[in-house]
N, CA, C and O of each residue as an XYZ file, in Angstrom:
916
protein
N      12.172     -9.573    -16.211
C      13.614     -9.503    -16.019
C      13.927     -9.187    -14.563
O      13.094     -8.625    -13.851
N      15.120     -9.547    -14.126
C      15.543     -9.237    -12.774
C      15.956     -7.772    -12.688
O      16.363     -7.171    -13.683
N      15.848     -7.213    -11.504
C      16.249     -5.824    -11.298
C      16.891     -5.699     -9.930
O      16.766     -6.588     -9.088
N      17.578     -4.590     -9.717
C      18.226     -4.366     -8.435
C      18.373     -2.877     -8.205
O      18.263     -2.077     -9.134
N      18.620     -2.517     -6.974
C      19.019     -1.167     -6.605
C      17.884     -0.151     -6.764
O      17.114     -0.205     -7.723
N      17.799      0.761     -5.816
C      16.919      1.921     -5.946
C      17.756      3.067     -6.496
O      18.706      3.511     -5.851
N      17.411      3.539     -7.671
C      18.109      4.697     -8.239
C      17.573      5.973     -7.612
O      18.339      6.799     -7.115
N      16.263      6.131     -7.635
C      15.635      7.284     -6.990
C      14.126      7.086     -6.941
O      13.556      6.300     -7.698
N      13.499      7.820     -6.030
C      12.043      7.923     -5.972
C      11.677      9.374     -6.222
O      12.258     10.278     -5.623
N      10.711      9.597     -7.108
C      10.265     10.936     -7.469
C       8.797     11.075     -7.096
O       7.990     10.193     -7.386
N       8.451     12.197     -6.447
C       7.100     12.407     -5.936
C       6.503     13.692     -6.491
O       7.219     14.589     -6.936
N       5.164     13.764     -6.456
C       4.438     14.988     -6.788
C       3.108     14.965     -6.058
O       2.588     13.900     -5.725
N       2.556     16.158     -5.809
C       1.199     16.285     -5.289
C       0.282     16.716     -6.433
O       0.629     17.592     -7.224
N      -0.886     16.093     -6.508
C      -1.872     16.411     -7.532
C      -3.130     16.958     -6.881
O      -3.446     16.623     -5.739
N      -3.851     17.808     -7.617
C      -5.122     18.306     -7.090
C      -6.230     17.284     -7.354
O      -5.972     16.210     -7.898
N      -7.460     17.623     -6.968
C      -8.566     16.670     -7.091
C      -8.904     16.329     -8.540
O      -9.568     15.327     -8.805
N      -8.451     17.154     -9.470
C      -8.670     16.882    -10.889
C      -7.541     16.061    -11.502
O      -7.596     15.692    -12.675
N      -6.518     15.779    -10.697
C      -5.388     15.017    -11.203
C      -4.323     15.861    -11.859
O      -3.457     15.325    -12.551
N      -4.362     17.177    -11.661
C      -3.368     18.064    -12.253
C      -2.241     18.342    -11.258
O      -2.469     18.417    -10.051
N      -1.043     18.491    -11.774
C       0.142     18.724    -10.970
C       0.054     20.061    -10.238
O      -0.304     21.082    -10.825
N       0.388     20.038     -8.948
C       0.433     21.275     -8.165
C       1.850     21.829     -8.248
O       2.760     21.329     -7.587
N       2.029     22.854     -9.055
C       3.351     23.467     -9.255
C       3.427     24.726     -8.396
O       3.141     25.830     -8.860
N       3.811     24.543     -7.161
C       3.853     25.656     -6.217
C       4.812     25.274     -5.098
O       4.665     24.195     -4.522
N       5.793     26.121     -4.765
C       6.765     25.760     -3.734
C       6.180     25.707     -2.335
O       6.819     25.184     -1.422
N       4.972     26.241     -2.144
C       4.325     26.216     -0.830
C       3.235     25.148     -0.783
O       3.218     24.316      0.125
N       2.328     25.168     -1.754
C       1.224     24.214     -1.762
C       1.633     22.857     -2.339
O       1.026     21.831     -2.030
N       2.658     22.867     -3.171
C       3.159     21.637     -3.757
C       4.522     21.291     -3.206
O       4.948     21.835     -2.187
N       5.210     20.381     -3.885
C       6.517     19.918     -3.404
C       7.669     20.764     -3.916
O       8.762     20.729     -3.350
N       7.439     21.531     -4.988
C       8.477     22.401     -5.543
C       7.825     23.319     -6.568
O       6.635     23.204     -6.860
N       8.625     24.230     -7.108
C       8.105     25.162     -8.104
C       7.677     24.455     -9.384
O       6.724     24.880    -10.037
N       8.376     23.375     -9.747
C       7.980     22.640    -10.950
C       7.079     21.451    -10.629
O       6.640     20.736    -11.530
N       6.804     21.242     -9.336
C       5.814     20.259     -8.926
C       6.361     18.937     -8.445
O       5.684     18.234     -7.694
N       7.576     18.569     -8.857
C       8.086     17.248     -8.488
C       9.238     17.372     -7.493
O       9.896     18.408     -7.399
N       9.458     16.292     -6.759
C      10.552     16.244     -5.802
C      11.277     14.915     -5.947
O      10.678     13.850     -5.795
N      12.571     14.985     -6.241
C      13.410     13.796     -6.328
C      14.132     13.633     -4.998
O      14.949     14.475     -4.626
N      13.838     12.564     -4.287
C      14.426     12.344     -2.960
C      15.834     11.787     -3.116
O      16.065     10.590     -2.946
N      16.771     12.674     -3.444
C      18.142     12.247     -3.733
C      19.136     13.336     -3.384
O      20.145     13.509     -4.067
N      18.847     14.077     -2.311
C      19.759     15.123     -1.891
C      20.772     14.565     -0.899
O      20.792     13.362     -0.641
N      21.609     15.429     -0.344
C      22.685     14.991      0.543
C      22.125     14.197      1.730
O      21.324     14.717      2.506
N      22.546     12.952      1.864
C      22.089     12.106      2.958
C      20.684     11.568      2.781
O      20.159     10.919      3.686
N      20.069     11.818      1.656
C      18.649     11.493      1.457
C      18.491     10.395      0.408
O      19.168     10.396     -0.621
N      17.599      9.473      0.682
C      17.320      8.417     -0.268
C      16.503      7.321      0.400
O      16.217      7.387      1.596
N      16.134      6.326     -0.373
C      15.321      5.226      0.149
C      16.114      3.933      0.133
O      16.808      3.622     -0.835
N      15.998      3.179      1.232
C      16.655      1.877      1.323
C      15.710      0.743      0.951
O      16.161     -0.355      0.625
N      14.400      0.994      0.997
C      13.410     -0.009      0.616
C      12.231      0.675     -0.073
O      11.723      1.686      0.413
N      11.803      0.127     -1.192
C      10.541      0.506     -1.825
C       9.885     -0.802     -2.255
O      10.233     -1.371     -3.289
N       8.951     -1.261     -1.468
C       8.323     -2.551     -1.712
C       6.875     -2.364     -2.152
O       6.117     -1.614     -1.536
N       6.507     -3.049     -3.216
C       5.153     -2.994     -3.755
C       4.529     -4.376     -3.604
O       5.096     -5.370     -4.060
N       3.373     -4.440     -2.972
C       2.684     -5.713     -2.807
C       1.256     -5.607     -3.331
O       0.747     -4.513     -3.572
N       0.631     -6.747     -3.498
C      -0.779     -6.859     -3.917
C      -1.034     -6.227     -5.284
O      -2.127     -5.722     -5.543
N      -0.019     -6.256     -6.162
C      -0.250     -5.818     -7.538
C      -1.284     -6.726     -8.189
O      -2.183     -6.267     -8.893
N      -1.138     -8.012     -7.939
C      -2.115     -8.996     -8.392
C      -2.268    -10.057     -7.309
O      -1.422    -10.192     -6.425
N      -3.355    -10.801     -7.398
C      -3.573    -11.943     -6.511
C      -3.979    -13.135     -7.365
O      -4.530    -12.980     -8.455
N      -3.699    -14.316     -6.853
C      -4.091    -15.524     -7.575
C      -5.595    -15.541     -7.814
O      -6.375    -15.115     -6.962
N      -5.988    -16.034     -8.972
C      -7.396    -16.064     -9.325
C      -8.156    -17.194     -8.639
O      -7.568    -18.107     -8.058
N      -9.483    -17.103     -8.725
C     -10.362    -18.140     -8.185
C     -10.866    -18.994     -9.337
O     -11.536    -18.481    -10.233
N     -10.561    -20.282     -9.333
C     -10.988    -21.118    -10.459
C     -12.496    -21.336    -10.476
O     -13.131    -21.463     -9.429
N     -13.055    -21.377    -11.677
C     -14.458    -21.706    -11.864
C     -14.576    -23.097    -12.461
O     -14.047    -23.373    -13.537
N     -15.277    -23.971    -11.748
C     -15.343    -25.375    -12.136
C     -16.627    -25.687    -12.888
O     -17.688    -25.140    -12.589
N     -16.513    -26.569    -13.862
C     -17.667    -27.088    -14.573
C     -17.308    -28.396    -15.239
O     -16.234    -28.530    -15.826
N     -18.198    -29.350    -15.147
C     -17.961    -30.668    -15.753
C     -16.655    -31.301    -15.280
O     -15.955    -31.971    -16.039
N     -16.349    -31.068    -14.002
C     -15.152    -31.669    -13.437
C     -13.862    -31.054    -13.913
O     -12.792    -31.637    -13.741
N     -13.951    -29.852    -14.523
C     -12.751    -29.198    -15.045
C     -12.768    -27.719    -14.670
O     -13.823    -27.138    -14.415
N     -11.571    -27.124    -14.641
C     -11.493    -25.674    -14.462
C     -11.754    -25.021    -15.809
O     -10.953    -25.140    -16.737
N     -12.881    -24.329    -15.906
C     -13.297    -23.733    -17.172
C     -12.892    -22.266    -17.301
O     -12.722    -21.757    -18.409
N     -12.743    -21.605    -16.183
C     -12.329    -20.198    -16.234
C     -11.768    -19.807    -14.872
O     -11.892    -20.547    -13.896
N     -11.160    -18.649    -14.828
C     -10.602    -18.116    -13.591
C     -11.088    -16.695    -13.388
O     -11.057    -15.885    -14.315
N     -11.537    -16.388    -12.183
C     -11.986    -15.033    -11.849
C     -10.861    -14.309    -11.112
O     -10.292    -14.835    -10.155
N     -10.551    -13.101    -11.569
C      -9.489    -12.307    -10.963
C     -10.080    -11.057    -10.325
O     -10.906    -10.367    -10.922
N      -9.642    -10.782     -9.101
C     -10.064     -9.568     -8.421
C      -9.302     -8.357     -8.937
O      -8.413     -8.475     -9.780
N      -9.662     -7.204     -8.419
C      -9.024     -5.959     -8.815
C      -7.586     -5.895     -8.288
O      -7.249     -6.509     -7.276
N      -6.764     -5.148     -8.991
C      -5.418     -4.847     -8.518
C      -5.507     -3.811     -7.402
O      -6.110     -2.751     -7.570
N      -4.894     -4.132     -6.253
C      -4.948     -3.232     -5.095
C      -3.550     -3.079     -4.496
O      -3.299     -3.570     -3.396
N      -2.631     -2.404     -5.204
C      -1.250     -2.316     -4.716
C      -1.132     -1.529     -3.410
O      -1.879     -0.582     -3.163
N      -0.189     -1.942     -2.595
C       0.204     -1.187     -1.415
C       1.706     -0.982     -1.451
O       2.432     -1.763     -2.066
N       2.168      0.061     -0.795
C       3.576      0.431     -0.799
C       4.127      0.464      0.614
O       3.436      0.872      1.548
N       5.370      0.035      0.770
C       6.097      0.173      2.023
C       7.454      0.784      1.706
O       8.286      0.157      1.052
N       7.675      2.016      2.175
C       8.891      2.767      1.873
C       9.687      2.988      3.149
O       9.130      3.361      4.182
N      10.986      2.755      3.073
C      11.885      3.059      4.176
C      12.936      4.040      3.682
O      13.658      3.758      2.725
N      13.021      5.193      4.338
C      13.948      6.238      3.910
C      15.187      6.247      4.781
O      15.090      6.196      6.007
N      16.358      6.311      4.152
C      17.573      6.586      4.901
C      17.444      7.946      5.560
O      17.791      8.128      6.727
N      16.946      8.881      4.802
C      16.574     10.201      5.298
C      15.592     10.768      4.291
O      15.625     10.399      3.117
N      14.727     11.651      4.730
C      13.760     12.312      3.861
C      13.533     13.705      4.395
O      13.298     13.891      5.589
N      13.602     14.680      3.519
C      13.378     16.071      3.910
C      12.136     16.173      4.797
O      11.081     15.638      4.458
N      12.266     16.858      5.929
C      11.186     16.904      6.925
C       9.900     17.474      6.346
O       8.826     16.901      6.530
N      10.004     18.595      5.649
C       8.802     19.214      5.082
C       8.151     18.306      4.044
O       6.929     18.155      4.025
N       8.953     17.711      3.194
C       8.418     16.821      2.165
C       7.678     15.652      2.802
O       6.600     15.268      2.348
N       8.260     15.089      3.852
C       7.622     13.984      4.565
C       6.238     14.384      5.070
O       5.274     13.633      4.918
N       6.146     15.565      5.667
C       4.846     16.011      6.188
C       3.851     16.255      5.050
O       2.673     15.922      5.173
N       4.320     16.826      3.960
C       3.437     17.096      2.821
C       2.906     15.805      2.212
O       1.734     15.734      1.842
N       3.753     14.783      2.105
C       3.314     13.510      1.539
C       2.224     12.871      2.390
O       1.347     12.189      1.861
N       2.272     13.084      3.702
C       1.277     12.519      4.611
C       0.022     13.383      4.722
O      -0.995     12.936      5.252
N       0.093     14.614      4.226
C      -1.056     15.500      4.319
C      -1.092     16.330      5.588
O      -2.142     16.863      5.948
N       0.042     16.449      6.276
C       0.096     17.309      7.448
C       0.147     18.774      7.006
O       0.707     19.090      5.956
N      -0.437     19.659      7.805
C      -0.400     21.089      7.520
C       0.297     21.804      8.672
O       0.273     21.341      9.813
N       0.917     22.940      8.357
C       1.716     23.647      9.356
C       0.882     24.690     10.088
O       0.245     25.542      9.468
N       0.894     24.612     11.412
C       0.178     25.567     12.245
C       0.900     26.905     12.218
O       2.086     26.964     12.544
N       0.207     27.999     11.833
C       0.896     29.289     11.710
C       1.341     29.871     13.045
O       2.206     30.746     13.072
N       0.766     29.403     14.160
C       1.108     29.942     15.475
C       2.377     29.308     16.030
O       3.257     30.004     16.537
N       2.467     27.979     15.929
C       3.608     27.271     16.510
C       4.622     26.800     15.489
O       5.765     26.503     15.837
N       4.213     26.728     14.228
C       5.082     26.168     13.201
C       5.076     24.660     13.166
O       5.761     24.055     12.341
N       4.308     24.036     14.058
C       4.242     22.582     14.115
C       3.357     22.054     12.987
O       2.494     22.762     12.467
N       3.594     20.796     12.624
C       2.832     20.139     11.576
C       1.784     19.230     12.202
O       2.075     18.475     13.130
N       0.535     19.311     11.674
C      -0.593     18.602     12.264
C      -1.323     17.817     11.182
O      -1.516     18.306     10.069
N      -1.722     16.611     11.517
C      -2.450     15.743     10.577
C      -3.756     16.395     10.139
O      -4.490     16.968     10.944
N      -4.026     16.293      8.832
C      -5.266     16.829      8.271
C      -5.816     15.864      7.231
O      -5.070     15.308      6.425
N      -7.127     15.674      7.262
C      -7.813     14.840      6.283
C      -8.708     15.711      5.422
O      -9.120     16.779      5.875
N      -9.029     15.303      4.197
C      -8.590     14.064      3.561
C      -7.113     14.104      3.167
O      -6.504     15.171      3.084
N      -6.561     12.932      2.929
C      -5.168     12.815      2.535
C      -4.954     13.416      1.146
O      -5.875     13.418      0.329
N      -3.756     13.925      0.868
C      -3.461     14.446     -0.463
C      -3.289     13.318     -1.477
O      -3.071     12.162     -1.114
N      -3.391     13.678     -2.746
C      -3.135     12.741     -3.835
C      -1.644     12.807     -4.168
O      -1.158     13.830     -4.651
N      -0.927     11.727     -3.912
C       0.511     11.684     -4.166
C       0.776     10.786     -5.372
O       0.292      9.656     -5.433
N       1.538     11.291     -6.315
C       2.009     10.484     -7.441
C       3.473     10.145     -7.208
O       4.208     10.923     -6.599
N       3.893      8.983     -7.692
C       5.269      8.554     -7.452
C       5.767      7.675     -8.585
O       5.019      6.870     -9.139
N       7.035      7.838     -8.921
C       7.738      6.916     -9.806
C       8.959      6.408     -9.064
O       9.796      7.193     -8.620
N       9.061      5.083     -8.928
C      10.226      4.451     -8.320
C      11.086      3.875     -9.429
O      10.609      3.089    -10.247
N      12.354      4.265     -9.459
C      13.270      3.825    -10.512
C      14.295      2.842     -9.955
O      14.938      3.106     -8.938
N      14.437      1.714    -10.630
C      15.468      0.732    -10.302
C      16.228      0.387    -11.575
O      16.018      1.013    -12.614
N      17.114     -0.612    -11.500
C      18.002     -0.921    -12.621
C      17.955     -2.394    -12.985
O      17.597     -3.245    -12.170
N      18.322     -2.675    -14.223
C      18.602     -4.053    -14.602
C      19.881     -4.500    -13.905
O      20.619     -3.679    -13.360
N      20.137     -5.794    -13.926
C      21.299     -6.310    -13.196
C      22.613     -5.743    -13.703
O      23.545     -5.561    -12.920
N      22.709     -5.457    -15.008
C      23.949     -4.895    -15.541
C      23.980     -3.372    -15.427
O      24.991     -2.750    -15.754
N      22.886     -2.767    -14.968
C      22.848     -1.322    -14.742
C      22.599     -0.493    -15.973
O      22.563      0.734    -15.875
N      22.423     -1.106    -17.139
C      22.259     -0.349    -18.379
C      20.805     -0.004    -18.697
O      20.541      0.803    -19.588
N      19.873     -0.602    -17.983
C      18.455     -0.400    -18.266
C      17.768      0.092    -17.001
O      18.017     -0.427    -15.913
N      16.905      1.092    -17.141
C      16.132      1.597    -16.016
C      14.730      1.006    -16.029
O      14.122      0.842    -17.087
N      14.225      0.687    -14.843
C      12.875      0.181    -14.660
C      12.105      1.229    -13.862
O      12.593      1.714    -12.841
N      10.904      1.581    -14.321
C      10.092      2.602    -13.680
C       8.763      2.004    -13.244
O       8.007      1.497    -14.073
N       8.471      2.060    -11.940
C       7.174      1.643    -11.417
C       6.398      2.900    -11.038
O       6.872      3.733    -10.266
N       5.189      3.018    -11.602
C       4.468      4.291    -11.582
C       3.133      4.172    -10.853
O       2.414      3.183    -10.994
N       2.815      5.213    -10.063
C       1.582      5.285     -9.304
C       1.064      6.717     -9.377
O       1.822      7.659     -9.144
N      -0.202      6.890     -9.693
C      -0.760      8.227     -9.885
C      -1.495      8.763     -8.668
O      -1.643      9.978     -8.534
N      -1.961      7.891     -7.776
C      -2.823      8.358     -6.698
C      -2.601      7.501     -5.449
O      -3.225      6.454     -5.275
N      -1.696      7.972     -4.586
C      -1.335      7.241     -3.372
C      -1.744      8.064     -2.150
O      -1.665      9.293     -2.162
N      -2.178      7.377     -1.107
C      -2.358      7.997      0.210
C      -1.338      7.379      1.159
O      -1.314      6.163      1.350
N      -0.486      8.232      1.758
C       0.593      7.759      2.624
C       0.276      7.988      4.094
O      -0.341      8.988      4.462
N       0.708      7.046      4.932
C       0.658      7.209      6.383
C       2.022      6.851      6.954
O       2.736      6.009      6.409
N       2.373      7.497      8.054
C       3.534      7.115      8.851
C       2.981      6.616     10.174
O       2.572      7.416     11.016
N       2.964      5.327     10.364
C       2.206      4.733     11.458
C       2.852      4.915     12.822
O       2.152      4.877     13.834
N       4.159      5.111     12.882
C       4.833      5.165     14.179
C       6.031      6.100     14.129
O       6.588      6.375     13.067
N       6.410      6.577     15.305
C       7.635      7.358     15.482
C       8.407      6.738     16.627
O       7.945      6.747     17.768
N       9.583      6.197     16.334
C      10.371      5.482     17.337
C      11.571      6.316     17.761
O      12.214      6.960     16.931
N      11.869      6.302     19.057
C      12.986      7.066     19.610
C      13.699      6.246     20.666
O      13.066      5.592     21.495
N      15.028      6.286     20.628
C      15.828      5.635     21.665
C      17.028      6.522     21.976
O      17.437      7.346     21.158
N      17.583      6.341     23.168
C      18.740      7.137     23.548
C      20.002      6.631     22.845
O      20.161      5.436     22.595
N      20.876      7.562     22.541
C      22.198      7.186     22.049
C      23.031      6.637     23.203
O      22.917      7.098     24.339
N      23.854      5.665     22.905
C      24.864      5.184     23.854
C      26.208      5.358     23.160
O      26.435      6.376     22.506
N      27.101      4.380     23.294
C      28.328      4.455     22.512
C      28.058      4.150     21.045
O      28.940      4.277     20.196
N      26.811      3.742     20.760
C      26.319      3.619     19.391
C      25.160      4.584     19.190
O      24.364      4.808     20.101
N      25.071      5.145     18.007
C      23.969      6.046     17.695
C      22.695      5.237     17.455
O      22.708      4.253     16.716
N      21.604      5.652     18.079
C      20.308      5.000     17.876
C      19.530      5.807     16.846
O      18.924      6.830     17.168
N      19.554      5.341     15.622
C      18.901      6.060     14.533
C      17.729      5.237     14.008
O      17.831      4.018     13.871
N      16.621      5.908     13.716
C      15.448      5.250     13.169
C      15.091      5.868     11.832
O      15.093      7.089     11.672
N      14.789      5.016     10.886
C      14.448      5.476      9.541
C      12.963      5.815      9.458
O      12.142      5.268     10.195
N      12.639      6.725      8.551
C      11.246      7.040      8.264
C      10.629      5.895      7.485
O      11.192      5.443      6.489
N       9.481      5.425      7.931
C       8.764      4.352      7.247
C       7.387      4.872      6.841
O       6.589      5.265      7.692
N       7.116      4.873      5.549
C       5.830      5.306      5.012
C       5.120      4.120      4.376
O       5.725      3.350      3.629
N       3.847      3.981      4.672
C       3.012      2.960      4.044
C       1.967      3.644      3.176
O       1.310      4.590      3.611
N       1.817      3.165      1.957
C       0.918      3.813      1.016
C      -0.141      2.871      0.470
O       0.126      1.700      0.203
N      -1.340      3.399      0.309
C      -2.420      2.693     -0.367
C      -2.599      3.316     -1.736
O      -2.797      4.525     -1.848
N      -2.531      2.503     -2.778
C      -2.621      2.996     -4.149
C      -4.089      2.990     -4.573
O      -4.741      1.945     -4.577
N      -4.600      4.169     -4.929
C      -5.988      4.325     -5.334
C      -6.097      4.412     -6.856
O      -5.090      4.423     -7.563
N      -7.320      4.475     -7.341
C      -7.580      4.603     -8.775
C      -6.973      5.899     -9.308
O      -7.103      6.932     -8.650
N      -6.325      5.892    -10.458
C      -5.796      7.133    -11.039
C      -6.879      8.201    -11.169
O      -8.055      7.892    -11.361
N      -6.466      9.452    -11.061
C      -7.427     10.551    -10.959
C      -8.075     10.927    -12.279
O      -9.230     11.352    -12.295
N      -7.363     10.781    -13.383
C      -7.935     11.077    -14.690
C      -8.369      9.776    -15.360
O      -7.686      8.762    -15.210
N      -9.485      9.771    -16.093
C      -9.988      8.517    -16.659
C      -9.211      8.000    -17.862
O      -9.391      6.846    -18.252
N      -8.353      8.819    -18.459
C      -7.681      8.426    -19.698
C      -6.209      8.109    -19.509
O      -5.440      8.165    -20.469
N      -5.801      7.774    -18.284
C      -4.411      7.417    -18.013
C      -4.348      6.020    -17.400
O      -5.349      5.501    -16.908
N      -3.144      5.415    -17.438
C      -2.912      4.079    -16.879
C      -3.883      3.070    -17.492
O      -4.482      2.258    -16.787
N      -4.026      3.135    -18.814
C      -4.973      2.274    -19.511
C      -4.270      1.067    -20.124
O      -3.199      1.195    -20.719
N      -4.886     -0.109    -19.971
C      -4.433     -1.301    -20.666
C      -4.881     -1.235    -22.120
O      -5.622     -0.329    -22.501
N      -4.436     -2.189    -22.932
C      -4.773     -2.198    -24.360
C      -6.275     -2.291    -24.597
O      -6.773     -1.822    -25.621
N      -7.002     -2.897    -23.652
C      -8.463     -3.016    -23.800
C      -9.209     -1.815    -23.240
O     -10.439     -1.818    -23.192
N      -8.471     -0.774    -22.810
C      -9.099      0.437    -22.306
C      -9.448      0.418    -20.837
O     -10.001      1.390    -20.323
N      -9.134     -0.678    -20.142
C      -9.437     -0.773    -18.717
C      -8.321     -0.095    -17.912
O      -7.137     -0.359    -18.121
N      -8.724      0.778    -16.995
C      -7.750      1.516    -16.190
C      -7.232      0.656    -15.043
O      -7.975     -0.108    -14.428
N      -5.929      0.804    -14.773
C      -5.274      0.073    -13.692
C      -4.518      1.064    -12.797
O      -4.207      2.170    -13.240
N      -4.215      0.688    -11.544
C      -3.531      1.610    -10.635
C      -2.008      1.578    -10.719
O      -1.334      2.348    -10.035
N      -1.455      0.686    -11.559
C      -0.008      0.454    -11.560
C       0.494      0.346    -12.990
O      -0.113     -0.329    -13.821
N       1.606      1.012    -13.271
C       2.289      0.867    -14.563
C       3.755      0.559    -14.302
O       4.323      0.995    -13.300
N       4.361     -0.192    -15.208
C       5.795     -0.448    -15.143
C       6.380     -0.279    -16.537
O       5.789     -0.723    -17.521
N       7.543      0.364    -16.623
C       8.150      0.664    -17.919
C       9.632      0.313    -17.884
O      10.261      0.296    -16.827
N      10.173      0.032    -19.068
C      11.587     -0.323    -19.232
C      12.199      0.608    -20.266
O      11.642      0.801    -21.347
N      13.351      1.186    -19.929
C      13.897      2.289    -20.711
C      14.343      1.914    -22.118
O      14.485      2.802    -22.958
N      14.571      0.622    -22.411
C      15.013      0.253    -23.756
C      13.900     -0.349    -24.601
O      14.170     -0.886    -25.676
N      12.648     -0.272    -24.136
C      11.536     -0.723    -24.969
C      11.368      0.198    -26.174
O      11.638      1.394    -26.070
N      10.924     -0.339    -27.326
C      10.842      0.472    -28.549
C       9.983      1.724    -28.412
O      10.332      2.763    -28.972
N       8.876      1.655    -27.687
C       7.973      2.802    -27.574
C       8.179      3.617    -26.307
O       7.361      4.480    -25.986
N       9.263      3.354    -25.585
C       9.469      4.053    -24.316
C       9.702      5.535    -24.529
O      10.473      5.938    -25.400
N       9.014      6.356    -23.711
C       9.179      7.809    -23.758
C       9.062      8.331    -22.332
O       7.965      8.384    -21.777
N      10.181      8.713    -21.741
C      10.183      9.109    -20.346
C       9.425     10.419    -20.122
O       8.787     10.594    -19.084
N       9.490     11.341    -21.091
C       8.727     12.580    -20.959
C       7.234     12.290    -20.833
O       6.555     12.861    -19.980
N       6.723     11.394    -21.693
C       5.302     11.058    -21.656
C       4.944     10.279    -20.397
O       3.846     10.432    -19.861
N       5.863      9.448    -19.926
C       5.628      8.704    -18.694
C       5.501      9.659    -17.510
O       4.609      9.504    -16.676
N       6.393     10.643    -17.438
C       6.310     11.651    -16.378
C       5.015     12.453    -16.490
O       4.359     12.711    -15.481
N       4.644     12.848    -17.702
C       3.439     13.648    -17.897
C       2.189     12.888    -17.456
O       1.303     13.461    -16.822
N       2.118     11.602    -17.792
C       0.942     10.814    -17.442
C       0.874     10.558    -15.944
O      -0.198     10.654    -15.348
N       1.997     10.237    -15.337
C       2.006      9.921    -13.908
C       1.865     11.167    -13.056
O       1.167     11.153    -12.042
N       2.520     12.242    -13.459
C       2.596     13.450    -12.634
C       1.668     14.567    -13.107
O       2.018     15.744    -13.015
N       0.502     14.210    -13.607
C      -0.541     15.196    -13.860
C      -0.201     16.282    -14.846
O      -0.537     17.447    -14.632
N       0.476     15.908    -15.949
C       0.800     16.878    -16.985
C       2.153     17.523    -16.836
O       2.414     18.544    -17.473
N       3.022     16.968    -16.020
C       4.362     17.527    -15.832
C       5.108     17.640    -17.160
O       5.084     16.726    -17.984
N       5.763     18.772    -17.347
C       6.668     18.965    -18.475
C       8.013     19.423    -17.937
O       8.076     20.206    -16.990
N       9.080     18.937    -18.538
C      10.407     19.279    -18.038
C      10.707     20.742    -18.264
O      10.254     21.336    -19.242
N      11.471     21.319    -17.358
C      11.818     22.725    -17.419
C      12.725     23.000    -18.602
O      13.592     22.191    -18.934
N      12.521     24.154    -19.240
C      13.394     24.579    -20.330
C      14.490     25.511    -19.837
O      15.337     25.957    -20.611
N      14.464     25.802    -18.524
C      15.428     26.753    -17.973
C      16.572     26.112    -17.242
O      17.269     26.780    -16.479
N      16.788     24.801    -17.459
C      17.887     24.125    -16.785
C      17.403     23.363    -15.572
O      16.229     23.010    -15.463
N      18.345     23.112    -14.648
C      18.047     22.286    -13.485
C      17.128     23.006    -12.521
O      17.123     24.236    -12.464
N      16.345     22.243    -11.756
C      15.485     22.798    -10.729
C      16.025     22.422     -9.370
O      16.867     21.534     -9.240
N      15.521     23.121     -8.343
C      15.968     22.837     -6.991
C      15.466     21.522     -6.457
O      15.917     21.077     -5.401
N      14.537     20.879     -7.158
C      13.940     19.650     -6.636
C      14.694     18.405     -7.036
O      14.383     17.318     -6.548
N      15.680     18.529     -7.913
C      16.326     17.339     -8.435
C      17.823     17.358     -8.184
O      18.419     18.397     -7.900
N      18.412     16.168     -8.299
C      19.863     16.047     -8.221
C      20.329     15.131     -9.324
O      19.517     14.534    -10.030
N      21.623     15.019     -9.475
C      22.158     14.207    -10.563
C      21.905     12.733    -10.316
O      21.700     12.308     -9.178
N      21.920     11.955    -11.392
C      21.704     10.508    -11.300
C      22.523      9.828    -12.369
O      22.864     10.426    -13.390
N      22.838      8.564    -12.122
C      23.613      7.794    -13.085
C      22.720      6.936    -13.965
O      23.209      6.062    -14.681
N      21.416      7.177    -13.920
C      20.486      6.356    -14.686
C      20.774      6.439    -16.174
O      21.025      7.522    -16.701
N      20.739      5.315    -16.845
C      20.973      5.266    -18.277
C      19.627      5.151    -18.988
O      18.963      4.117    -18.911
N      19.229      6.221    -19.682
C      18.002      6.212    -20.466
C      18.298      6.897    -21.783
O      19.309      7.589    -21.900
N      17.427      6.718    -22.797
C      17.647      7.429    -24.056
C      17.724      8.927    -23.828
O      16.869      9.494    -23.148
N      18.738      9.576    -24.386
C      18.961     10.984    -24.109
C      17.801     11.849    -24.554
O      17.565     12.900    -23.958
N      17.074     11.450    -25.570
C      15.948     12.246    -26.054
C      14.728     12.106    -25.189
O      13.767     12.860    -25.344
N      14.746     11.133    -24.257
C      13.559     10.876    -23.475
C      13.655     11.364    -22.041
O      12.630     11.544    -21.385
N      14.867     11.583    -21.538
C      15.026     11.870    -20.116
C      14.597     13.281    -19.790
O      14.888     14.207    -20.547
N      13.876     13.471    -18.625
C      13.553     14.823    -18.172
C      14.782     15.488    -17.610
O      15.760     14.819    -17.276
N      14.741     16.806    -17.501
C      15.895     17.528    -16.986
C      16.140     17.164    -15.540
O      15.209     16.890    -14.782
N      17.398     17.167    -15.171
C      17.755     16.833    -13.796
C      17.719     18.082    -12.944
O      17.990     18.020    -11.745
C-alpha cells in the first residue's frame, strides 16, 4: 500500500545482550525510549534502502531454473529538522568528557533500535518500520554565515542495520531472522505493545502515565495496542 508523512521516529539504546537500557544517563530516558517529537524537533526524511536486491538467475537447459538472493542489508538516511543535542550524540556513541563537557567519538558504536512510523494515504492506518540493531554516523558538520537569510543546516544521520541482537526476534515464518520488520496497525494480529517489546529489547509501557521522553501524536492505532504517550 502507499504511505506518506513521518508521524514520528522512536529510538532506544540496547546493551550487548539486546536488553533495553532504562537509565536517564546511560540510556535515552528513564523508560529507555526517546520519541523525537518535542518542540521544534522531528524528522523531514527517513529513507530505507537495500532492504532487498534483485536476485541472480540460475540457468539450466536454456531456462532460468532458480534465483539466488543475497542477504538483506538495509541502510538508513535520516534528516532531522532538529534533534536534541544529547540524544544525537548518544545515538552516534559519543561520550561526554567530564573535564570540558564536550562530546567525543567512542568505539564500538552503541546498539540503537528504532521504529519509524508513517501513515496510509487517508491517515487512518499507521505503518511501522522496525530495526533492532543500528549503528549511526554523522558524516559531516556544515556551517555558513547568516545574511539577510538564515543559513540553517539539518542533522543528517546515516545508519547501517545489523543483525538483531537476540536470536528469537525478527523471525520470518520459516524461522530465519531478518534485520527489518514492517507492520500495519489494522492487520488482524497487530499488537503495538508486542512490537515495541520485540524491537526495543523488552520495553513495556509505563503504568504511571506519560514519560518525559514522549509527546502527543495523532496516530490512529487500536486503543488496546498503543503504548503510553
